C-alpha positions in Angstrom: 12.4 -7.6 -145.6 11.0 -4.4 -143.4 8.0 -5.9 -143.6 9.1 -9.4 -142.2 11.3 -7.7 -138.9 10.0 -8.2 -135.6 9.1 -12.0 -136.4 11.9 -13.6 -134.2 10.9 -11.3 -131.5 7.1 -12.7 -131.2 8.6 -16.3 -131.4 11.1 -15.4 -128.2 7.6 -14.4 -126.3 6.3 -17.3 -127.0 9.0 -19.7 -126.3 9.4 -17.9 -123.2 5.8 -18.2 -122.1 6.0 -21.7 -122.5 9.7 -22.1 -120.9 7.9 -19.9 -118.1 4.8 -22.4 -117.5 7.2 -25.7 -117.6 9.2 -23.6 -114.8 6.4 -23.3 -112.9 5.0 -26.6 -113.6 8.2 -28.1 -112.3 8.8 -25.9 -109.3 5.0 -26.8 -108.1 5.5 -30.5 -108.7 8.9 -30.3 -106.7 7.2 -28.5 -103.8 4.1 -30.6 -103.9 6.4 -33.6 -103.8 8.9 -32.5 -101.1 5.5 -31.3 -99.5 4.1 -34.5 -99.7 7.1 -36.7 -98.5 7.0 -34.2 -95.4 3.5 -34.5 -94.7 3.9 -38.8 -94.7 6.9 -38.6 -92.7 5.3 -36.2 -90.1 2.2 -38.6 -90.3 4.3 -41.9 -90.2 6.9 -40.8 -87.4 3.5 -39.4 -85.4 1.5 -42.4 -86.0 5.1 -44.4 -84.7 5.3 -42.3 -81.6 1.5 -42.6 -80.4 1.6 -46.3 -81.2 4.8 -46.6 -79.1 3.0 -44.2 -76.1 0.0 -47.1 -76.3 2.5 -49.9 -76.1 4.2 -48.7 -73.3 1.1 -48.2 -71.3 0.6 -51.9 -72.1 3.6 -53.0 -71.2 3.8 -51.1 -68.0 0.5 -53.0 -66.6 1.9 -55.8 -67.7 5.2 -54.8 -65.2 2.9 -54.0 -62.6 0.3 -57.2 -62.8 3.5 -59.4 -62.7 4.7 -56.8 -59.6 1.3 -57.8 -58.1 1.7 -61.2 -58.3 5.0 -61.6 -57.1 3.7 -59.3 -54.0 0.7 -62.0 -53.5 3.6 -64.8 -53.7 5.9 -63.2 -50.8 2.2 -62.8 -48.8 1.4 -66.8 -49.3 5.4 -67.3 -48.9 5.1 -65.2 -45.3 1.8 -66.7 -43.8 2.7 -70.3 -44.9 6.3 -69.4 -43.0 4.0 -68.4 -40.3 1.6 -71.5 -39.9 4.8 -73.7 -40.7 6.4 -72.0 -37.2 3.5 -71.9 -35.2 3.3 -76.0 -35.8 7.2 -76.5 -35.4 6.9 -74.6 -32.1 4.3 -76.5 -31.1 5.6 -79.8 -32.5 8.9 -78.6 -29.8 6.5 -77.8 -27.1 5.2 -81.3 -27.0 8.7 -82.7 -27.5 9.6 -80.6 -24.4 7.0 -82.2 -22.2 7.3 -85.4 -23.2 11.6 -85.2 -22.1 10.3 -83.1 -18.7 12.1 -86.7 -17.1 15.3 -85.1 -18.9 15.3 -81.7 -18.1 18.4 -80.3 -20.3 16.6 -81.5 -23.8 13.2 -80.2 -22.4 14.4 -77.2 -21.8 16.2 -77.1 -25.4 13.1 -77.8 -26.7 11.2 -75.7 -24.5 13.5 -72.7 -25.7 12.9 -73.3 -29.7 9.4 -73.4 -29.3 9.2 -69.9 -27.7 11.7 -68.8 -30.3 9.5 -69.9 -33.1 6.3 -68.4 -31.8 8.2 -65.3 -31.5 9.5 -65.8 -35.3 5.9 -66.4 -36.1 4.7 -63.3 -34.6 7.1 -61.1 -36.1 6.1 -62.5 -39.8 3.1 -59.8 -39.5 5.4 -56.8 -40.4 6.7 -58.9 -43.5 3.4 -59.5 -44.6 2.1 -55.5 -43.9 5.2 -54.4 -45.7 4.0 -56.4 -48.8 0.1 -55.1 -48.3 1.2 -51.6 -48.7 3.1 -52.3 -51.5 -0.1 -54.1 -53.2 -2.5 -51.4 -52.5 0.2 -48.3 -53.7 0.8 -50.3 -57.6 -3.5 -50.6 -57.6 -3.6 -47.0 -56.4 -0.9 -46.1 -59.5 -2.2 -48.9 -62.1 -6.2 -46.9 -61.8 -4.5 -43.2 -62.1 -2.2 -44.6 -64.8 -5.0 -46.1 -66.9 -8.0 -43.4 -65.9 -5.4 -40.4 -67.4 -4.5 -42.8 -70.8 -7.0 -42.0 -73.3 -6.2 -38.7 -72.9 -2.3 -39.0 -73.2 -2.9 -41.3 -76.1 -5.4 -38.5 -78.0 -2.9 -35.9 -77.2 0.1 -37.7 -78.6 0.1 -36.6 -81.7 -0.4 -32.9 -81.5 2.2 -33.0 -78.7 4.8 -34.4 -81.1 3.6 -32.2 -83.9 4.4 -29.1 -81.5 7.7 -30.5 -80.9 8.6 -30.9 -84.4 7.2 -27.5 -85.5 9.7 -26.3 -82.8 12.4 -27.4 -84.1 11.7 -27.4 -88.1 8.8 -24.6 -88.0 6.6 -27.0 -89.8 2.7 -25.8 -90.6 1.0 -29.1 -90.3 -1.9 -30.1 -87.9 -1.8 -33.6 -86.9 -4.7 -35.5 -85.3 -5.9 -39.1 -84.2 -8.7 -40.5 -86.2 -11.0 -42.0 -83.7 -13.0 -43.8 -85.9 -10.5 -45.9 -86.9 -8.3 -46.1 -84.0 -8.7 -48.0 -80.9 -7.7 -46.7 -77.4 -7.0 -47.8 -73.9 -10.1 -47.0 -72.9 -11.9 -49.5 -75.7 -9.2 -52.0 -75.1 -8.5 -52.6 -71.4 -10.6 -52.1 -68.3 -10.3 -52.9 -64.4 -11.0 -56.1 -62.9 -12.6 -56.3 -59.6 -15.1 -58.6 -57.4 -14.9 -62.3 -59.0 -13.2 -61.4 -62.0 -9.7 -61.5 -60.0 -9.9 -65.0 -60.5 -8.2 -64.1 -63.6 -5.1 -63.3 -61.6 -5.8 -65.8 -58.9 -4.8 -68.5 -61.4 -1.6 -67.1 -62.7 -0.8 -66.9 -58.6 -1.7 -70.0 -57.8 0.4 -71.8 -60.9 2.9 -69.7 -60.0 3.1 -70.6 -56.2 6.3 -73.2 -55.2 5.4 -76.5 -53.3 6.2 -74.4 -50.1 3.0 -72.7 -50.3 0.8 -75.0 -52.1 1.6 -78.7 -50.7 4.2 -79.4 -47.5 2.7 -82.8 -47.3 4.9 -85.6 -46.7 3.9 -89.2 -45.8 6.0 -91.5 -44.1 8.8 -89.2 -43.1 10.2 -91.8 -41.2 10.7 -95.5 -42.2 7.2 -97.2 -40.6 7.7 -99.2 -37.4 5.9 -102.9 -37.6 5.6 -104.6 -35.1 3.7 -107.1 -36.5 3.2 -107.7 -40.8 0.3 -107.7 -42.4 -1.0 -104.6 -41.2 -1.6 -106.2 -37.6 0.6 -103.4 -36.1 2.3 -100.6 -37.8 3.5 -97.1 -36.8 3.8 -94.3 -39.2 4.4 -90.8 -38.8 2.5 -88.9 -41.3 3.6 -84.7 -42.1 0.8 -82.6 -43.7 0.4 -78.8 -44.7 -0.2 -76.4 -47.2 -1.4 -72.9 -47.9 -4.7 -71.5 -50.0 -6.4 -68.9 -51.0 -9.5 -68.5 -49.7 -12.2 -66.4 -51.1 -9.4 -64.0 -52.8 -9.2 -62.1 -49.8 -7.3 -64.1 -47.6 -4.7 -66.7 -47.3 -4.5 -69.3 -45.0 -2.1 -72.1 -44.2 -2.3 -75.0 -42.1 0.6 -77.5 -40.6 0.5 -80.6 -39.1 2.4 -83.7 -38.0 0.7 -87.0 -36.3 1.7 -90.4 -35.5 -0.4 -93.1 -36.9 -1.2 -96.6 -35.3 -2.6 -99.0 -38.1 -4.0 -102.2 -36.6 -6.1 -104.9 -36.8 -8.8 -106.4 -33.8 -10.4 -110.0 -33.7 -13.8 -110.2 -32.5 -16.8 -112.6 -32.6 -17.8 -110.3 -35.7 -14.5 -111.0 -37.2 -11.3 -109.2 -37.7 -11.0 -105.3 -38.6 -9.0 -102.9 -39.4 -8.7 -100.0 -37.2 -6.6 -96.4 -37.3 -5.7 -94.3 -34.5 -4.5 -91.2 -34.8 -1.9 -89.1 -32.4 -1.6 -85.4 -33.0 2.6 -84.2 -32.4 2.6 -81.0 -34.0 0.0 -78.4 -35.2 -0.2 -74.7 -36.2 -2.3 -72.2 -38.8 -2.0 -68.6 -40.1 -4.3 -66.5 -41.8 -3.5 -63.5 -42.9 -6.7 -61.3 -44.5 -7.9 -58.5 -45.9 -11.4 -58.4 -44.4 -10.5 -58.9 -40.8 -12.3 -62.7 -40.7 -11.2 -65.8 -41.3 -13.6 -67.3 -44.0 -12.1 -70.9 -43.6 -12.8 -72.1 -40.1 -13.6 -75.6 -41.1 -12.9 -75.7 -44.9 -10.0 -76.4 -47.0 -7.5 -79.4 -47.8 -4.0 -77.6 -47.2 -2.4 -80.2 -48.9 -4.1 -83.0 -48.0 -3.8 -81.7 -43.7 -8.1 -82.4 -43.3 -7.8 -86.0 -44.6 -4.4 -86.8 -43.6 -4.0 -85.8 -40.3 -8.3 -84.5 -39.6 -6.9 -84.3 -35.4 -3.9 -82.0 -35.2 -6.2 -80.1 -38.3 -8.4 -79.4 -36.3 -6.2 -78.5 -33.1 -4.5 -76.2 -35.8 -7.4 -73.8 -35.6 -6.6 -72.6 -32.0 -2.3 -72.4 -32.4 -2.2 -69.1 -34.3 0.1 -66.2 -34.6 -0.6 -63.0 -32.6 -0.8 -59.7 -33.4 -2.1 -60.6 -37.7 -3.9 -63.4 -37.4 -7.7 -62.4 -37.6 -8.7 -65.5 -35.3 -6.4 -63.7 -32.6 -7.9 -60.2 -32.6 -9.9 -59.6 -35.5 -6.9 -57.6 -37.6 -7.1 -56.6 -40.7 -4.0 -56.7 -43.0 -4.3 -54.4 -46.0 -3.5 -55.9 -49.7 -3.7 -59.5 -48.7 -5.7 -61.1 -51.6 -5.8 -60.5 -55.0 -6.2 -56.8 -55.8 -8.3 -54.8 -58.4 -5.9 -54.9 -61.5 -6.0 -54.0 -65.6 -6.6 -56.6 -68.2 -7.2 -56.7 -72.2 -11.2 -56.7 -71.8 -12.2 -59.0 -74.8 -9.8 -62.1 -73.8 -11.7 -64.2 -76.4 -10.1 -62.0 -79.4 -7.0 -63.8 -80.1 -6.3 -61.5 -83.0 -4.5 -58.7 -80.3 -3.8 -56.4 -83.3 -4.7 -52.7 -82.5 -4.7 -49.8 -85.1 -4.2 -45.9 -84.5 -4.6 -43.9 -87.5 -3.2 -40.4 -87.5 -3.8 -37.8 -89.9 -1.5 -35.2 -90.9 -2.5 -31.8 -92.7 -1.4 -28.6 -94.1 -3.9 -25.7 -95.6 -3.6 -25.0 -99.2 -3.2 -21.3 -98.5 0.4 -22.2 -96.5 1.5 -24.5 -99.7 4.7 -23.1 -101.2 3.5 -23.6 -104.7 2.3 -20.5 -106.9 -1.8 -21.7 -107.4 -1.7 -22.5 -103.3 -3.3 -26.1 -104.1 -2.1 -29.3 -103.8 -3.5 -31.1 -106.7 -1.9 -30.0 -110.3 -4.7 -31.1 -112.4 -3.1 -30.7 -115.9 -5.6 -32.9 -117.3 -8.0 -35.7 -116.2 -5.6 -37.7 -116.3 -2.7 -36.2 -114.1 -3.2 -35.5 -111.0 -0.7 -35.4 -108.1 -2.6 -37.5 -105.6 -2.3 -36.2 -101.8 -2.3 -39.8 -99.9 -1.8 -42.3 -102.8 -5.2 -43.1 -103.3 -8.0 -42.5 -106.2 -10.4 -40.8 -103.3 -8.7 -37.9 -103.4 -9.3 -37.3 -107.1 -13.2 -37.2 -106.2 -15.1 -34.7 -104.1 -13.0 -35.7 -100.5 -10.1 -34.0 -101.5 -10.3 -30.2 -100.5 -6.6 -28.3 -101.6 -5.1 -29.2 -98.6 -2.1 -31.2 -98.3 -3.3 -34.3 -96.0 -1.4 -37.7 -95.4 -3.1 -40.7 -93.1 -0.6 -43.5 -91.8 -1.9 -46.4 -89.6 0.5 -48.0 -86.9 -0.6 -50.8 -85.0 0.4 -52.2 -81.6 0.9 -56.0 -81.4 1.3 -58.3 -79.4 4.4 -61.2 -79.9 6.6 -63.0 -77.4 10.2 -62.9 -78.4 11.0 -66.5 -80.6 13.3 -68.2 -78.3 10.7 -68.0 -76.1 8.1 -69.5 -78.3 10.4 -72.1 -78.9 10.9 -74.9 -76.1 14.1 -75.7 -77.3 16.5 -75.6 -79.8 16.3 -78.8 -80.8 12.6 -79.1 -80.8 9.6 -77.8 -83.1 7.1 -77.5 -80.7 5.8 -74.0 -80.3 4.8 -72.6 -76.7 2.5 -70.1 -78.5 0.8 -67.0 -75.8 -1.6 -64.8 -76.5 -2.1 -60.8 -76.0 -2.5 -59.9 -72.3 -1.6 -57.6 -69.7 0.5 -60.3 -68.1 3.8 -60.5 -70.5 5.3 -57.1 -71.1 5.8 -57.9 -75.1 3.7 -55.3 -76.9 5.3 -54.2 -80.4 5.1 -51.3 -82.6 5.0 -51.8 -86.4 3.6 -49.1 -89.3 0.8 -50.7 -91.6 -1.0 -48.6 -94.4 -3.1 -51.8 -95.8 -6.0 -50.0 -94.6 -9.6 -51.1 -96.4 -11.1 -48.6 -98.6 -14.1 -48.6 -96.3 -12.0 -47.6 -93.3 -9.7 -45.2 -95.3 -12.9 -43.4 -96.5 -14.1 -42.9 -93.1 -11.1 -41.7 -92.0 -10.3 -39.2 -94.7 -14.1 -37.7 -93.6 -13.1 -37.8 -89.8 -10.0 -36.0 -91.0 -11.3 -33.3 -92.9 -13.7 -32.7 -90.3 -11.1 -32.7 -87.4 -9.1 -30.2 -89.4 
């Protein structure tokens, strides 16, 4: 029996070794899973935070563009009011002259005309105030977008630094440029004739008082002889137009029209005579000159009341109309603005890929490695990706996440009404602030490979 003593000790030693290896394996596995979860969560949060910053940038551009549209409509409204006031003042003056035989009435209309002229002259301050706001916003938008690339590039690291301060994290977070879309790649400043895009939006948003103030037969026509032999009508015509993207010009007219027929040896002829009653015009220009002296329709004024239209060029506001003293009004006309580069691309989904990495020598595992290779078939994968089994894996704990910035209007705006299935779909642009963010790890194998290679290089 004495030769069999110590066998249980050997067995216990062997069992202890197996148990110790098991505990090491369990400890390493639990630590790796914890690190893996932390890496993935950090990458997710950093990607979402970066994409949110980019979405806010695009929405802020949309709000600025909308404000600029509203400013131009306010300027157009001011020019329209100035033009209408000059026309109404001239009409009052002409009525005052026609009623000079009755002084009380003549004096009233004369005073009305004087007051309206002063009012038209004072519209310049209103227009100039909006013009200053336009230039300030133009400068702010330019500065904002010039710094946007740096802001987006730094967003993941700023987020990582914030997490490190609170949780003592040792992860390095980087933005993967090769598979991400930055502001400089997505948006650009529209200038010169490219501003036509905003001009179309402005004009489509203008109310009738701006675009067309025409009303034919404002009083019932006076028929002295039926059949078109002798008729009298009063036509009012006017409107405001955007001239060469840098000038707003309005024309308003009022004329009495006499339609009659004459008989001669050549037969019966229809004739027409226009008698101008009131006329006025106003223009605000960033160039200091009127680029439409004899052009433009102005709500049909040029064709409906051509004689009054010609006279309107000489009845303009003082101080701010370029025809009175070559004055320039800053901010009048369509400003420079930022919009998507490729308007033909209807798939407005812009990815941002972020990598979070922790060096192997900082992992809290026994062998300081993120891969436990018990066999060729068993590996803790850093990115849930077969690529990590190859040479790309370097033992560091690393996670990739893709966030997307995309455009989507609220559903209640997409549907025409609750009882209709008509969809008013709007494609992405920087005129509507409906840019949103989502996480989407569904990456093509080629793009994931490129991202991993760049991530290893960056870190």
